[in-house]
C-alpha positions as CSV (number, residue, x, y, z in Angstrom):
1,M,-19.4,-46.5,-99.0
2,N,-18.0,-44.0,-96.5
3,V,-14.4,-45.1,-96.0
4,A,-14.1,-42.9,-93.0
5,T,-16.4,-45.2,-91.0
6,A,-16.1,-48.5,-92.9
7,E,-14.4,-51.4,-91.2
8,G,-12.7,-54.4,-92.6
9,L,-11.4,-53.1,-96.0
10,Q,-9.7,-56.2,-97.4
11,L,-6.0,-56.1,-98.2
12,P,-4.3,-56.2,-100.6
13,F,-6.1,-53.6,-102.8
14,A,-6.1,-54.4,-106.5
15,R,-3.7,-52.2,-108.4
16,P,-3.7,-51.5,-112.2
17,N,-0.1,-52.4,-112.8
18,V,3.3,-52.8,-111.1
19,L,4.1,-49.0,-111.2
20,D,0.8,-47.6,-110.0
21,L,-1.0,-48.0,-106.6
22,A,-4.6,-49.0,-106.2
23,P,-6.8,-45.9,-106.6
24,L,-8.3,-46.6,-103.1
25,Y,-5.1,-45.3,-101.4
26,E,-5.8,-41.8,-102.7
27,V,-9.3,-42.0,-101.2
28,L,-8.1,-43.3,-97.9
29,R,-5.3,-40.6,-97.6
30,R,-8.0,-37.9,-98.0
31,E,-10.9,-39.4,-96.1
32,A,-9.6,-42.0,-93.7
33,P,-5.8,-41.8,-93.2
34,V,-6.2,-44.3,-90.3
35,A,-8.5,-47.0,-91.6
36,A,-9.6,-50.4,-90.2
37,V,-8.6,-53.2,-92.6
38,T,-8.6,-56.9,-92.8
39,T,-5.2,-58.4,-93.6
40,P,-4.6,-61.0,-96.2
41,A,-4.4,-63.5,-93.3
42,G,-7.9,-62.5,-92.2
43,D,-7.0,-60.5,-89.1
44,P,-7.8,-56.9,-88.1
45,A,-5.3,-54.1,-88.5
46,W,-5.0,-50.3,-88.9
47,L,-3.8,-49.0,-92.2
48,I,-2.0,-45.6,-92.1
49,T,-1.7,-43.9,-95.5
50,R,-0.9,-40.2,-95.0
51,F,2.7,-38.9,-95.1
52,D,2.6,-37.0,-91.8
53,E,1.2,-39.9,-89.7
54,V,3.3,-42.6,-91.4
55,R,6.5,-40.5,-90.8
56,E,5.6,-39.7,-87.2
57,L,4.7,-43.3,-86.3
58,L,7.9,-44.7,-87.9
59,G,9.8,-42.9,-85.2
60,D,7.3,-43.4,-82.4
61,K,8.6,-45.7,-79.6
62,R,5.0,-46.6,-78.6
63,L,5.0,-48.9,-81.7
64,G,7.2,-51.9,-82.1
65,R,7.8,-55.0,-84.1
66,S,7.2,-57.2,-81.0
67,H,3.8,-57.7,-79.4
68,P,3.0,-57.7,-75.6
69,E,1.0,-61.0,-76.1
70,P,2.4,-62.5,-79.3
71,E,0.0,-65.5,-79.3
72,R,-2.9,-63.0,-79.7
73,A,-1.3,-60.8,-82.3
74,S,-2.9,-60.2,-85.7
75,R,-1.2,-62.0,-88.5
76,I,-0.5,-60.1,-91.7
77,S,0.0,-62.7,-94.3
78,T,0.6,-66.4,-95.1
79,A,4.1,-65.6,-96.2
80,A,7.0,-66.0,-93.6
81,V,8.3,-62.5,-93.9
82,Q,6.8,-59.7,-91.8
83,D,3.8,-61.9,-91.2
84,G,3.5,-61.3,-87.5
85,P,5.4,-60.0,-84.4
86,T,9.2,-60.5,-84.1
87,G,11.6,-60.1,-81.2
88,N,11.1,-59.9,-77.5
89,Y,8.6,-57.4,-76.1
90,E,10.7,-56.8,-72.9
91,T,14.0,-56.3,-74.7
92,E,13.2,-55.0,-78.1
93,E,14.7,-51.6,-77.8
94,A,18.0,-52.9,-76.3
95,D,18.2,-55.6,-78.9
96,H,17.7,-53.1,-81.7
97,K,20.4,-50.8,-80.3
98,R,22.8,-53.7,-80.2
99,M,22.0,-54.7,-83.8
100,R,22.6,-51.2,-85.0
101,R,25.9,-50.9,-83.1
102,L,27.1,-54.2,-84.6
103,L,26.0,-53.5,-88.2
104,T,26.6,-49.8,-88.7
105,P,30.3,-50.1,-89.5
106,A,29.7,-52.8,-92.1
107,F,27.0,-50.8,-93.9
108,A,28.4,-47.3,-93.4
109,A,28.2,-44.9,-96.4
110,K,32.0,-44.6,-96.5
111,R,32.4,-48.3,-96.8
112,M,29.8,-48.4,-99.6
113,V,31.9,-45.8,-101.5
114,L,34.9,-48.1,-101.2
115,L,32.8,-50.9,-102.7
116,S,31.6,-48.9,-105.6
117,D,34.5,-50.0,-107.9
118,H,33.7,-53.6,-107.2
119,M,30.0,-53.0,-107.9
120,Q,31.0,-51.3,-111.2
121,R,33.0,-54.3,-112.3
122,L,30.0,-56.5,-111.5
123,V,27.6,-54.3,-113.4
124,D,29.9,-54.1,-116.4
125,S,30.2,-57.9,-116.4
126,Y,26.4,-58.5,-116.2
127,I,25.7,-55.9,-118.9
128,G,28.4,-57.7,-121.0
129,H,26.4,-60.9,-120.6
130,L,23.2,-59.0,-121.5
131,I,24.8,-57.7,-124.7
132,A,26.1,-61.2,-125.6
133,D,22.6,-62.7,-125.0
134,H,21.1,-59.9,-127.2
135,G,23.5,-60.9,-130.0
136,R,22.4,-64.5,-129.8
137,S,18.7,-63.9,-129.4
138,P,16.7,-64.5,-132.7
139,D,14.4,-61.5,-131.9
140,G,16.9,-59.4,-130.0
141,I,14.9,-59.6,-126.8
142,V,16.7,-60.3,-123.5
143,D,15.7,-60.4,-119.8
144,L,17.3,-57.7,-117.8
145,H,15.7,-59.2,-114.6
146,T,17.6,-62.5,-114.7
147,T,20.8,-61.1,-116.2
148,L,21.3,-58.0,-114.1
149,A,18.6,-57.0,-111.6
150,L,18.6,-60.4,-109.8
151,P,22.3,-61.5,-109.8
152,L,23.9,-58.1,-108.9
153,P,22.3,-57.6,-105.4
154,V,22.7,-61.3,-104.7
155,A,26.5,-61.1,-105.5
156,V,27.0,-57.9,-103.5
157,I,25.2,-59.1,-100.3
158,C,26.9,-62.5,-100.4
159,G,30.2,-60.8,-100.6
160,L,29.5,-58.5,-97.6
161,L,28.0,-61.3,-95.5
162,G,30.4,-64.0,-96.4
163,V,28.0,-66.4,-98.2
164,P,29.7,-68.8,-100.5
165,E,29.1,-68.3,-104.2
166,S,28.1,-71.9,-104.5
167,D,25.1,-71.3,-102.1
168,R,23.6,-68.4,-103.9
169,E,21.0,-70.3,-105.9
170,H,20.0,-72.3,-102.7
171,F,19.3,-69.2,-100.6
172,R,17.6,-67.4,-103.5
173,S,15.2,-70.2,-103.8
174,L,14.6,-70.2,-100.0
175,S,14.0,-66.4,-100.1
176,E,11.5,-66.7,-102.9
177,R,9.5,-69.4,-101.0
178,M,9.6,-67.5,-97.7
179,A,8.1,-64.4,-99.4
180,T,5.4,-66.2,-101.3
181,Y,1.8,-66.3,-100.0
182,S,1.4,-69.9,-99.0
183,E,-1.8,-71.5,-97.6
184,G,-0.1,-74.9,-97.3
185,G,2.7,-73.6,-95.0
186,D,5.6,-73.9,-97.4
187,A,6.7,-70.3,-96.7
188,H,7.3,-71.2,-93.0
189,Q,8.9,-74.5,-94.0
190,A,11.3,-72.5,-96.2
191,R,12.1,-70.1,-93.3
192,A,12.9,-73.1,-91.1
193,E,15.2,-74.4,-93.9
194,F,16.8,-71.0,-94.2
195,S,17.5,-71.0,-90.4
196,R,19.1,-74.4,-90.6
197,Y,21.2,-73.3,-93.5
198,M,22.3,-70.2,-91.6
199,I,23.2,-72.2,-88.5
200,G,25.5,-74.3,-90.7
201,L,27.1,-71.2,-92.2
202,A,27.5,-69.6,-88.8
203,E,29.2,-72.6,-87.4
204,A,31.5,-72.8,-90.4
205,K,32.5,-69.1,-89.7
206,R,33.1,-70.0,-86.1
207,A,35.6,-72.6,-87.1
208,D,37.1,-70.5,-89.8
209,P,36.2,-66.8,-89.5
210,G,36.6,-64.4,-92.3
211,E,36.4,-60.7,-92.9
212,D,32.7,-60.6,-93.3
213,V,29.5,-59.6,-91.5
214,I,28.4,-63.1,-90.4
215,S,31.9,-63.8,-88.9
216,D,31.6,-60.5,-87.0
217,L,28.1,-61.5,-85.7
218,V,29.3,-64.9,-84.6
219,R,32.2,-63.3,-82.7
220,A,29.9,-60.7,-81.1
221,Q,27.4,-63.4,-80.1
222,S,30.2,-65.4,-78.4
223,A,31.3,-62.4,-76.4
224,D,27.9,-61.0,-75.4
225,E,25.6,-63.2,-73.2
226,D,22.6,-61.0,-73.9
227,F,22.9,-61.6,-77.6
228,D,21.5,-65.1,-77.8
229,Y,22.1,-67.6,-80.6
230,P,18.6,-67.8,-82.0
231,Q,18.5,-64.0,-82.2
232,M,21.8,-64.0,-84.1
233,I,20.5,-66.6,-86.6
234,R,17.3,-64.5,-87.2
235,L,19.4,-61.4,-87.8
236,C,21.6,-63.2,-90.3
237,V,18.5,-64.6,-92.2
238,G,17.0,-61.2,-92.2
239,L,20.1,-59.5,-93.5
240,L,20.6,-62.0,-96.3
241,F,16.9,-61.8,-97.3
242,A,16.4,-58.0,-97.1
243,G,19.9,-57.3,-98.4
244,H,19.1,-58.4,-101.9
245,E,15.3,-58.7,-102.2
246,T,14.5,-55.0,-102.1
247,T,17.3,-53.9,-104.4
248,V,16.3,-56.5,-107.0
249,N,12.8,-55.0,-107.1
250,R,14.0,-51.4,-107.2
251,I,16.3,-52.1,-110.2
252,G,13.3,-53.6,-112.0
253,L,10.9,-50.8,-111.1
254,G,13.5,-48.1,-111.8
255,T,14.1,-49.5,-115.3
256,L,10.3,-49.6,-115.9
257,F,9.9,-46.0,-114.7
258,L,12.7,-44.8,-117.0
259,L,11.8,-46.7,-120.1
260,T,8.1,-45.8,-119.9
261,R,9.1,-42.1,-119.6
262,P,11.4,-41.4,-122.5
263,G,12.0,-37.8,-121.5
264,Q,13.5,-38.8,-118.1
265,W,15.5,-41.7,-119.8
266,N,17.0,-39.3,-122.3
267,A,17.8,-36.8,-119.6
268,L,19.7,-39.4,-117.7
269,I,21.5,-40.5,-121.0
270,A,22.6,-36.9,-121.5
271,D,24.1,-36.6,-118.1
272,P,24.4,-39.9,-116.2
273,A,26.8,-38.7,-113.5
274,G,24.9,-35.5,-112.9
275,R,21.4,-36.9,-112.8
276,V,21.7,-40.4,-111.4
277,N,21.5,-39.5,-107.7
278,A,18.2,-37.6,-108.1
279,T,16.9,-40.3,-110.4
280,V,17.6,-43.0,-107.8
281,E,15.8,-41.0,-105.0
282,E,12.7,-40.6,-107.2
283,I,12.8,-44.4,-107.9
284,M,12.9,-44.9,-104.2
285,R,10.0,-42.5,-103.7
286,L,7.7,-43.8,-106.4
287,G,8.7,-47.4,-106.6
288,A,6.2,-49.5,-104.6
289,P,7.1,-53.1,-104.4
290,G,4.6,-55.1,-102.4
291,D,1.0,-54.2,-101.6
292,L,1.1,-53.9,-97.8
293,G,3.5,-51.8,-95.7
294,L,5.7,-51.9,-92.6
295,L,4.2,-53.8,-89.8
296,R,4.1,-52.5,-86.2
297,Y,2.2,-53.3,-83.0
298,A,0.9,-50.8,-80.5
299,H,2.7,-51.1,-77.2
300,T,0.3,-48.7,-75.5
301,D,-3.0,-47.0,-76.4
302,L,-2.4,-44.0,-78.7
303,D,-4.5,-41.5,-80.7
304,V,-3.7,-41.0,-84.4
305,A,-5.6,-38.6,-86.6
306,G,-8.6,-38.8,-84.3
307,V,-8.6,-42.6,-84.1
308,T,-7.7,-44.6,-80.9
309,I,-5.4,-47.4,-81.6
310,H,-5.3,-49.8,-78.6
311,R,-2.4,-51.7,-77.1
312,G,-1.7,-54.8,-79.1
313,D,-3.4,-53.6,-82.3
314,A,-1.6,-54.3,-85.6
315,V,-0.6,-51.2,-87.5
316,I,0.4,-51.2,-91.2
317,L,2.4,-48.1,-92.2
318,S,2.0,-47.7,-96.0
319,T,5.1,-45.9,-97.1
320,N,4.0,-46.5,-100.7
321,A,0.9,-44.3,-100.1
322,A,2.7,-41.8,-98.0
323,N,5.4,-41.3,-100.7
324,R,2.6,-40.2,-103.1
325,D,0.8,-37.8,-100.7
326,P,-0.2,-34.7,-102.8
327,S,-0.2,-32.6,-99.7
328,V,3.6,-33.2,-99.5
329,Y,4.7,-33.7,-103.1
330,A,3.6,-31.5,-106.0
331,D,2.3,-33.7,-108.9
332,A,2.9,-36.6,-106.5
333,E,2.2,-39.3,-109.1
334,T,4.7,-37.9,-111.6
335,F,8.2,-39.3,-111.9
336,A,10.2,-36.1,-111.5
337,P,13.9,-36.2,-110.2
338,N,15.4,-33.2,-108.6
339,R,12.4,-32.6,-106.3
340,E,12.8,-30.1,-103.4
341,E,10.2,-31.6,-101.2
342,P,10.9,-33.5,-97.9
343,A,12.9,-36.7,-98.1
344,H,10.9,-39.8,-99.1
345,L,10.1,-42.7,-96.8
346,G,11.4,-45.4,-99.2
347,F,14.1,-46.4,-96.6
348,G,11.8,-45.8,-93.6
349,H,12.4,-43.1,-91.0
350,G,13.6,-42.8,-87.4
351,P,15.3,-45.6,-85.3
352,H,14.5,-48.3,-87.9
353,F,15.7,-46.3,-90.9
354,C,17.1,-49.0,-93.3
355,I,20.6,-49.9,-92.3
356,G,21.3,-50.9,-95.9
357,A,20.2,-47.6,-97.4
358,S,23.8,-46.6,-98.5
359,L,24.3,-50.1,-100.0
360,A,21.1,-49.9,-102.0
361,R,21.7,-46.3,-103.1
362,T,25.2,-47.2,-104.3
363,E,24.1,-50.2,-106.3
364,L,21.2,-48.3,-107.9
365,R,23.4,-45.4,-108.9
366,V,26.0,-47.7,-110.5
367,V,23.3,-49.7,-112.3
368,F,21.4,-46.8,-113.8
369,A,24.4,-44.6,-114.7
370,T,26.0,-47.6,-116.5
371,L,22.8,-48.5,-118.3
372,A,22.5,-44.9,-119.5
373,R,26.1,-44.9,-120.8
374,R,26.3,-48.3,-122.3
375,L,22.8,-49.0,-123.6
376,P,21.2,-45.6,-124.5
377,G,18.9,-47.3,-127.0
378,L,17.3,-49.6,-124.3
379,R,13.6,-50.0,-124.6
380,L,10.9,-52.3,-123.2
381,A,10.0,-55.3,-125.4
382,K,6.6,-56.0,-123.7
383,P,3.8,-53.6,-122.7
384,L,3.8,-52.7,-119.0
385,E,0.4,-54.1,-118.4
386,D,1.5,-57.5,-119.7
387,L,4.3,-58.0,-117.2
388,D,3.6,-60.5,-114.5
389,V,4.0,-59.4,-110.8
390,R,5.6,-61.9,-108.4
391,P,3.1,-63.4,-106.0
392,T,5.2,-62.4,-103.0
393,I,4.9,-60.0,-100.1
394,T,7.7,-57.9,-101.8
395,G,6.2,-57.9,-105.3
396,G,8.3,-56.8,-108.3
397,V,8.3,-58.3,-111.7
398,T,9.1,-61.9,-112.8
399,E,10.8,-60.7,-116.0
400,L,12.0,-57.6,-117.6
401,P,12.2,-58.1,-121.4
402,V,14.2,-55.4,-123.2
403,T,15.9,-54.8,-126.5
404,W,17.7,-52.0,-128.2
């Protein structure tokens, strides 16, 4: 098959394990960096796999998350997260600028530094539970996913947004259902339930505001007639979902990268403070949760690498494939901190660069530096190929059995 001319390659592509991409991505980068594909929902889209094109298009205002005719837009999946167009085509840019203006102070790098002591206390507590579970376990095997990777990002984002601790399990369940491929419509039912939950929380904040992001958004919505109520609720749902889901996965993937590469794990153990920043950046580059990419729609016709993408076409930007482009990164498939090549695209690029990047980086740095200091003998208790991958749009593992 000539992938340069083939149409309708079916997503997602089968991958050998949770750390490696499907081999087809390497072929597409080389022969067809802009390829016609069929989405998991059965609709047509363009898949972009090469670093230069992905990076350029992430910053290209001719693409957007909204669609000029949303009822005709290609659907990407049967999950309720990044499944189709979002936002208003006429006001998308203004709405995005407002969102960034409102949220930048809450997620600024300086504020994340101030939160690092709180994160350290949380991580120490969760690792303490992990050690206690290890002592009680008959075989010494414990699950780092449920004891650290999952609860830490949940606790941190709940504290920032002002979500009651008693609601954490409820919203976690809703998040899982939203992100799961669902032919029966449960994912969209979960999103509706999530919106109703958020309306209740927003109204509670209106009656009794706190020093948290949701209270800030409620106040902003009351003062700005262009910031409508449904938009505020969608933003709150998106923040709560994305604010924990991606970091949960990166903690799991980062642990797997390090424990399957003893040389890199031992190097981090030898110098946690000195190596953790570069280690986290390499985890963000190589870690590839999910099997799709970032969804955009063409707002006008444009030519990309010799291919014409027409107004309204769906475009999937594979940051996973771009981050392993051998024309950009030497030994691109090798986990190698302290690289000197261009910055990775793990947090996106351009106007939509992840607003939570500083939050995620701070959490990951605290987690891996602390694991290296407190549990230097940590090792996987199950072969990588035997780990189950979550059947969600964001991927990741369902468990992370370790011992020491």
